[in-house]
LOVOFI-999026 format. One record per atom (N, C-alpha, C, O): residue in three letters; x, y, z. Coordinates in steps of 0.05 Angstrom, whole numbers, plus 5000, padded with zeros to 4 digits. Layout:
BEGIN
AlaXYZ...
END
This chain:
BEGIN
Unk234681952723Unk233881702736Unk232181752760Unk232781932776Unk230081602764Unk228281622786Unk228481372803Unk228281152793Unk228981402829Unk229081182847Unk227281222871Unk226681452879Unk226281002882Unk224481022905Unk226180982930Unk227980822931Unk225481142951Unk226881122976Unk224881072998Unk222981233002Unk225280853013Unk223680803036Unk221080653030Unk220480603007Unk219680563051Unk217180403048Unk214980573035Unk214980813036Unk213080423023Unk210880553010Unk209080693031Unk208480573052Unk208180933024Unk206381083042Unk203781133027Unk203481053004Unk201981273040Unk199381323028Unk199481553008Unk197681582991Unk201581723010Unk201881942991Unk204581922978Unk206381772987Unk204982062956Unk207482042940Unk208782322938Unk207482522931Unk211282322944Unk212982562940Unk215082502919Unk216382292920Unk215482692901Unk217582672881Unk219682892887Unk219083132886Unk222082812893Unk224283002898Unk225983022872Unk227182822863Unk225983262861Unk227483302836Unk229883482843Unk229483712851Unk232283382839Unk234683522849Unk236883512828Unk237283322814Unk238383742827Unk240583762808Unk241284052804Unk240984212823Unk242284122781Unk243084402776Unk245784462789Unk247484292791Unk246084712797Unk248684812808Unk249384662833Unk247784642852Unk251884552834Unk252784392856Unk253184552882Unk253184432904Unk253484812880Unk253984972903Unk251784962924Unk252385022948Unk249384892916Unk247184862936Unk246884572945Unk244784502956Unk248884412940Unk248884132948Unk246184002947Unk245083922968Unk244983972924Unk242183882922Unk241683602933Unk239583552944Unk243683422931Unk243283152942Unk243283162972Unk241383062985Unk245383282984Unk245483293013Unk243183453025Unk242183383046Unk242483673012Unk240383843022Unk237683703023Unk236283703043Unk236983573001Unk234383433000Unk234383183017Unk232283113028Unk236683063021Unk236882833039Unk236182913067Unk235482733084Unk236383163074Unk235583263101Unk232583213105Unk231683183128Unk230983213084Unk228083203087Unk226782943078Unk224382903083Unk228182773064Unk227082523056Unk226082353079Unk223782253078Unk227682323101Unk226582163124Unk224082283135Unk222182143143Unk223982553137Unk221582683147Unk219082613130Unk216982553141Unk219482623104Unk217182563086Unk216282273090Unk213882213090Unk218182083092Unk217481803096Unk215981773122Unk213981633123Unk216981903143Unk215681883169Unk212882013169Unk211181943185Unk212482193150Unk209882323148Unk207982173129Unk205782273123Unk208781933120Unk206981763105Unk207181783075Unk205381703061Unk209481883065Unk209881903036Unk211681673026Unk213581593039Unk210981573003Unk212881432987Unk214581642973Unk213481822959Unk217181632975Unk218981842964Unk220481732940Unk221781522942Unk220181862918Unk221681802894Unk223682032889Unk222882272891Unk226081972883Unk228182172879Unk229082162850Unk229781942839Unk229182392837Unk229982412809Unk232182602805Unk232282822818Unk234082532788Unk236282712781Unk235982822753Unk237982902740Unk233582812742Unk233082912715Unk230483062714Unk228482982725Unk230483282699Unk228083442694Unk226183292676Unk223883382672Unk227083082664Unk225182922647Unk222982792663Unk220982702652Unk223282792690Unk221082702706Unk218582872702Unk216282782706Unk218983122694Unk216783302689Unk215383242662Unk213283362655Unk216483052647Unk215182962622Unk213282722627Unk211782652609Unk213482602651Unk211982362657Unk209282442669Unk209082482693Unk207282462652Unk204682562661Unk203482372681Unk202182462700Unk203782112677Unk202681922696Unk203981942723Unk202581932744Unk206581972724Unk207982002749Unk207082252764Unk206482242787Unk206882472749Unk206182722762Unk203182722771Unk202582832792Unk201482592756Unk198682572763Unk198282422789Unk196382472804Unk200082232795Unk199882082820Unk201682182842Unk201882062863Unk202882412837Unk204682542857Unk203182762872Unk201882932860Unk203382752898Unk202082952915Unk203783192920Unk202783412924Unk206383152919Unk208283372925Unk210783342909Unk212083132909Unk211583562895Unk214183572883Unk215983752900Unk215283982905Unk218183642909Unk220183802924Unk222483842904Unk223883662896Unk222884092896Unk224884152876Unk227284292888Unk226984492903Unk229684192882Unk232184322890Unk233984312865Unk235684142862Unk233484512847Unk234884522821Unk235584812815Unk233984952804Unk237984892824Unk238785172821Unk239785232792Unk241185072780Unk238885452782Unk239585542755Unk238785332735Unk236685202738Unk240485272715Unk239785072696Unk237785162676Unk236785392676Unk237184992657Unk235185042637Unk233084822636Unk233684592640Unk230684912632Unk228484722630Unk227284752602Unk226884972592Unk226584532589Unk225384542563Unk222484632565Unk221284602586Unk221384742543Unk218584812544Unk216784572551Unk214784612565Unk217484342542Unk215884102548Unk215984022577Unk213983952590Unk218384042589Unk218683982618Unk217284182635Unk215884112654Unk217484442627Unk216184652642Unk213184622641Unk211784652661Unk212184552617Unk209284512614Unk208284282631Unk206084292642Unk209884072632Unk209083842648Unk208783902677Unk206883822690Unk210784062688Unk210584142716Unk208284332720Unk206784302740Unk207984522702Unk205784712704Unk203084572705Unk201384632722Unk202684382687Unk200184242685Unk199584092711Unk197384082721Unk201683962722Unk201383802747Unk200583982770Unk198783912785Unk201884212773Unk201284392795Unk198484502792Unk196984522811Unk197784592768Unk195084692763Unk192984482770Unk190684552777Unk193684232767Unk191784012772Unk191783922801Unk190183752809Unk193484042818Unk193383982847Unk195883872860Unk195983852884Unk197883812844Unk200383722855Unk201783952869Unk202084172857Unk202683922894Unk204084142907Unk206884172897Unk208083982888Unk207984412899Unk210684472892Unk211984632915Unk210884832925Unk214284532925Unk215484652948Unk218584642945Unk219684472932Unk219884842958Unk222784842958Unk223885072974Unk222385232986Unk226485092973Unk227785302989Unk230085422973Unk231285292955Unk230685672979Unk232985812968Unk233185782937Unk231085792924Unk235585762926Unk235885762898Unk234685512884Unk234285522860Unk234185302899Unk233085062887Unk230285102875Unk229384942859Unk228985312884Unk226285372872Unk226185662863Unk224885712843Unk227485842877Unk227186132871Unk229486242854Unk229486472847Unk231386062846Unk233486142827Unk233785922807Unk235985842800Unk231585812798Unk231585602778Unk230485702752Unk228585862751Unk231685612730Unk230585662703Unk229985952698Unk227686022693Unk231986122701Unk231586412700Unk230186512675Unk228886712675Unk230586372653Unk229486462628Unk226586382624Unk225286472605Unk225486212641Unk222786112638Unk220786292653Unk220586262677Unk219486472639Unk217686662652Unk215286532666Unk214486612687Unk214186332653Unk211786202664Unk212586062690Unk210986062710Unk214885932691Unk215785802716Unk216086012738Unk215185972760Unk217286232732Unk217686442752Unk214986562761Unk214686632785Unk213086572743Unk210386672750Unk209186472770Unk207886552790Unk209486212765Unk208386012782Unk209586022810Unk208186002830Unk212186052812Unk213586052837Unk212986302853Unk212686292878Unk212686532840Unk211886772854Unk214186952862Unk213687172872Unk216686872857Unk218887052864Unk221486942851Unk221786702848Unk223287122843Unk225687042830Unk228087182843Unk228087432847Unk230087032850Unk232587132861Unk233787342842Unk233887302818Unk234787562854Unk236087772838Unk238987812848Unk240787852832Unk239287812875Unk241987882886Unk241987792915Unk239987772928Unk244487742925Unk244787712954Unk247087902963Unk249387812966Unk246388152967Unk248388362973Unk250088282997Unk249088213019Unk252688292994Unk254488243016Unk255187953021Unk256687883039Unk254087773004Unk254587483008Unk253387383034Unk250987423039Unk254987263051Unk253987173077Unk253887403096Unk255887533102Unk251487453107Unk251087673126Unk249287573149Unk247887373146Unk249387723171Unk247487673193Unk244887823187Unk244888063181Unk242687683189Unk240087813186Unk237887663200Unk238187423207Unk235687793205Unk233387683217Unk231187623197Unk230887763177Unk229687413202Unk227287353188Unk224987383208Unk224987263229Unk222987543201Unk220787603219Unk218187513207Unk217487573184Unk216587373223Unk213887293214Unk212087533216Unk212187693235Unk210487573195Unk208687803195Unk206487753216Unk205287543217Unk206087943233Unk204187903255Unk201387813246Unk200087653259Unk200587923223Unk197887853214Unk197787573202Unk195587463196Unk200087443198Unk200087163188Unk201186973209Unk201786743203Unk201387063234Unk202586903255Unk201086643261Unk202186453272Unk198486633253Unk196986393259Unk196986193235Unk195685983236Unk198486253214Unk198586073191Unk200085823200Unk202085843215Unk199185583192Unk200385333202Unk203285303195Unk204685153209Unk204285433175Unk207085403168Unk208885553188Unk211085463194Unk207985773199Unk209685943216Unk208585963244Unk209786113261Unk206385833251Unk205285863278Unk207285793299Unk208685593298Unk207485973319Unk209385933341Unk212186043335Unk213886043353Unk212686133311Unk215286243304Unk214886553302Unk213186643287Unk216486703316Unk216286993315Unk218387103297Unk217787253278Unk220887043303Unk223187133286Unk225486943292Unk225586803311Unk227386953274Unk229886803278Unk232186933263Unk231687083244Unk234586883273Unk236987013261Unk238686793247Unk238886573256Unk239786873224Unk241586693210Unk243986853199Unk243987093198Unk246086703192Unk248386813179Unk248786663153Unk249886453152Unk247786783132Unk247786643106Unk247086853084Unk246987093090Unk246486753060Unk245586933039Unk242787043044Unk240986893051Unk242587303041Unk239987433044Unk238887493016Unk240087663002Unk236787363008Unk235887382981Unk234187632976Unk232187682990Unk235087792957Unk233588012946Unk232087902922Unk233287792904Unk229487922922Unk227887792901Unk225987992888Unk225288202899Unk225287932863Unk223088062850Unk220687882854Unk220687652846Unk218587982868Unk216387822877Unk213787902865Unk213288142860Unk212087702861Unk209287742852Unk207687872875Unk207787762897Unk206388092871Unk204788212893Unk202488042902Unk201288102923Unk201787832887Unk199587662896Unk200387432915Unk198587292924Unk202987402920Unk203787192938Unk202787252967Unk202387482974Unk202487042983Unk201787063011Unk204387063027Unk205486843032Unk205387293035Unk207987313049Unk207487243078Unk205787363092Unk208987043088Unk208686953115Unk210887073133Unk210487123157Unk213287113121Unk215487223136Unk217187393117Unk217287333093Unk218587593128Unk220087773111Unk222787833124Unk223287763147Unk224587953109Unk227188043119Unk227688323108Unk226988383086Unk229088483124Unk229688753117Unk232688793113Unk234288703129Unk233388933091Unk236088973084Unk237389223096Unk235989423099Unk239889203102Unk241489433110Unk242889543085Unk242989403064Unk243889783086Unk245289903064Unk247789743057Unk248989633075Unk248489733032Unk250889593023Unk252489803006Unk251189952992Unk255189803008Unk256690002994Unk255990022964Unk255990232952Unk255489782952Unk254889782923Unk251989842918Unk251189922895Unk250289812938Unk247389852934Unk246190012958Unk244589902972Unk247090252961Unk246190402985Unk243190452986Unk241990493007Unk241890432963Unk238990492961Unk237290262972Unk234890302975Unk238490032979Unk236889812989Unk236389833019Unk234989673031Unk237590033032Unk237290063061Unk234390083069Unk232990263060Unk233489893086Unk230689883094Unk228789733076Unk226489713082Unk229789633054Unk228089483035Unk227289223049Unk228989073059Unk224689163048Unk223688913060Unk222888723038Unk221488793019Unk223888473040Unk223388273020Unk221988033032Unk222487963056Unk220187903017Unk219087653027Unk221187433030Unk222987403013Unk221087283053Unk222987073058Unk221586803058Unk222786593053Unk218986803065Unk217386553065Unk214686633053Unk213486823062Unk213886483033Unk211286553021Unk209886303009Unk211086093006Unk207386333004Unk205786132990Unk204286262967Unk203986502965Unk203386092949Unk201986192925Unk200185972914Unk201085752911Unk197686032907Unk196085842892Unk196885842863Unk197586052852Unk196685612850Unk197085592821Unk195085392811Unk195585152812Unk192885492800Unk190685312794Unk189685172819Unk188985312838Unk189584912819Unk188684762842Unk190984692860Unk190584572881Unk193484762853Unk195784692868Unk196784912886Unk195985142884Unk198484842905Unk199685022924Unk202685032920Unk203984822916Unk203785272922Unk206685312920Unk207685422947Unk206485602958Unk209985312957Unk211285402981Unk214185462975Unk215585302963Unk215085692985Unk217885782981Unk218985893007Unk217686053020Unk221485803014Unk222985923036Unk225686013023Unk227085843012Unk226486263026Unk228886353012Unk231386293028Unk233586323017Unk231186213053Unk233486143069Unk234285853062Unk232485683058Unk236885793061Unk237585513056Unk239985473037Unk240085273024Unk241885663037Unk244185643019Unk245885403027Unk246885263009Unk246285363053Unk248185163062Unk246784973082Unk244585033092Unk248084743087Unk246684543102Unk246084633131Unk243984563141Unk247884783143Unk247184863171Unk244885063172Unk243685093193Unk244285203149Unk241885363148Unk239485193152Unk237585263166Unk239484953139Unk237184773140Unk236984643167Unk234784533173Unk239084643183Unk238984533209Unk238184733231Unk237884663254Unk237984993223Unk236885193241Unk234085113249Unk232385073231Unk233485083274Unk230884963282Unk228485103269Unk226684963259Unk228485373268Unk226185503257Unk225985463227Unk223785423216Unk228285453213Unk228285403184Unk227285123179Unk225685083161Unk228384933194Unk227584653190Unk224584623195Unk223184493179Unk223484743216Unk220684723222Unk218984843199Unk216984723191Unk219685083190Unk218185213170Unk218185053144Unk216085033131Unk220484953136Unk220584793111Unk218984533114Unk217484473096Unk219284393136Unk217784153139Unk214784203138Unk213284063125Unk213884413152Unk211084483151Unk210284563123Unk208084503114Unk211984713110Unk211384803083Unk210984573063Unk209284583046Unk212684373066Unk212384133049Unk209584003053Unk208283943033Unk208783973077Unk206283843083Unk203984023074Unk201983933063Unk204184283078Unk202084473071Unk201684483041Unk199384493032Unk203784473025Unk203584492996Unk202484242984Unk201284252962Unk202784012997Unk202083762986Unk199083742981Unk197383852995Unk198383592961Unk195583542954Unk194183412978Unk191783352977
END
């Protein structure tokens, strides 16, 4: 079901949420719906991947905000999303809602640019550091580093992504070889005429309330949008 939230704006955002309940997709995306409305978007919220079958809806959508962890997407749904992003619709999300979705769909993972593999140690203290050479990018400008206590995503990443911020792993008893491994934590990627934005931080609601995380995600949504 797709519902509209808030007054009509000059641009349209489609929030697609569902999948694993552990990432509280409703509450998490509700953190950003008011921001999108205030930024001039008409916001439509969908609890079904069948929204990706609606070519007319997607063609008139400037930004898809996806929060759908794991789950399965049909080839037709995946193709609909792929076509929309290639045509200029932005795709953005955080944590498992975008980087741990539809694990079996290779083309989706190619589009997103990185896939969750593990979060060693569960909740851990770690830093996210903006790459000095990307410090002037509008998504991370003014942010140097920040600390969080949450899941630290180890990902398999496309070498063509534009990494804006990274995180470095400490050794773990089960995975001692990861000591010093650096992983992308915030990145962007072109896909056809569209833009993709991913932030791997965001397992729980208070992660999303961390000022730097909130700022980066809000900027990322706007940056990815058509």
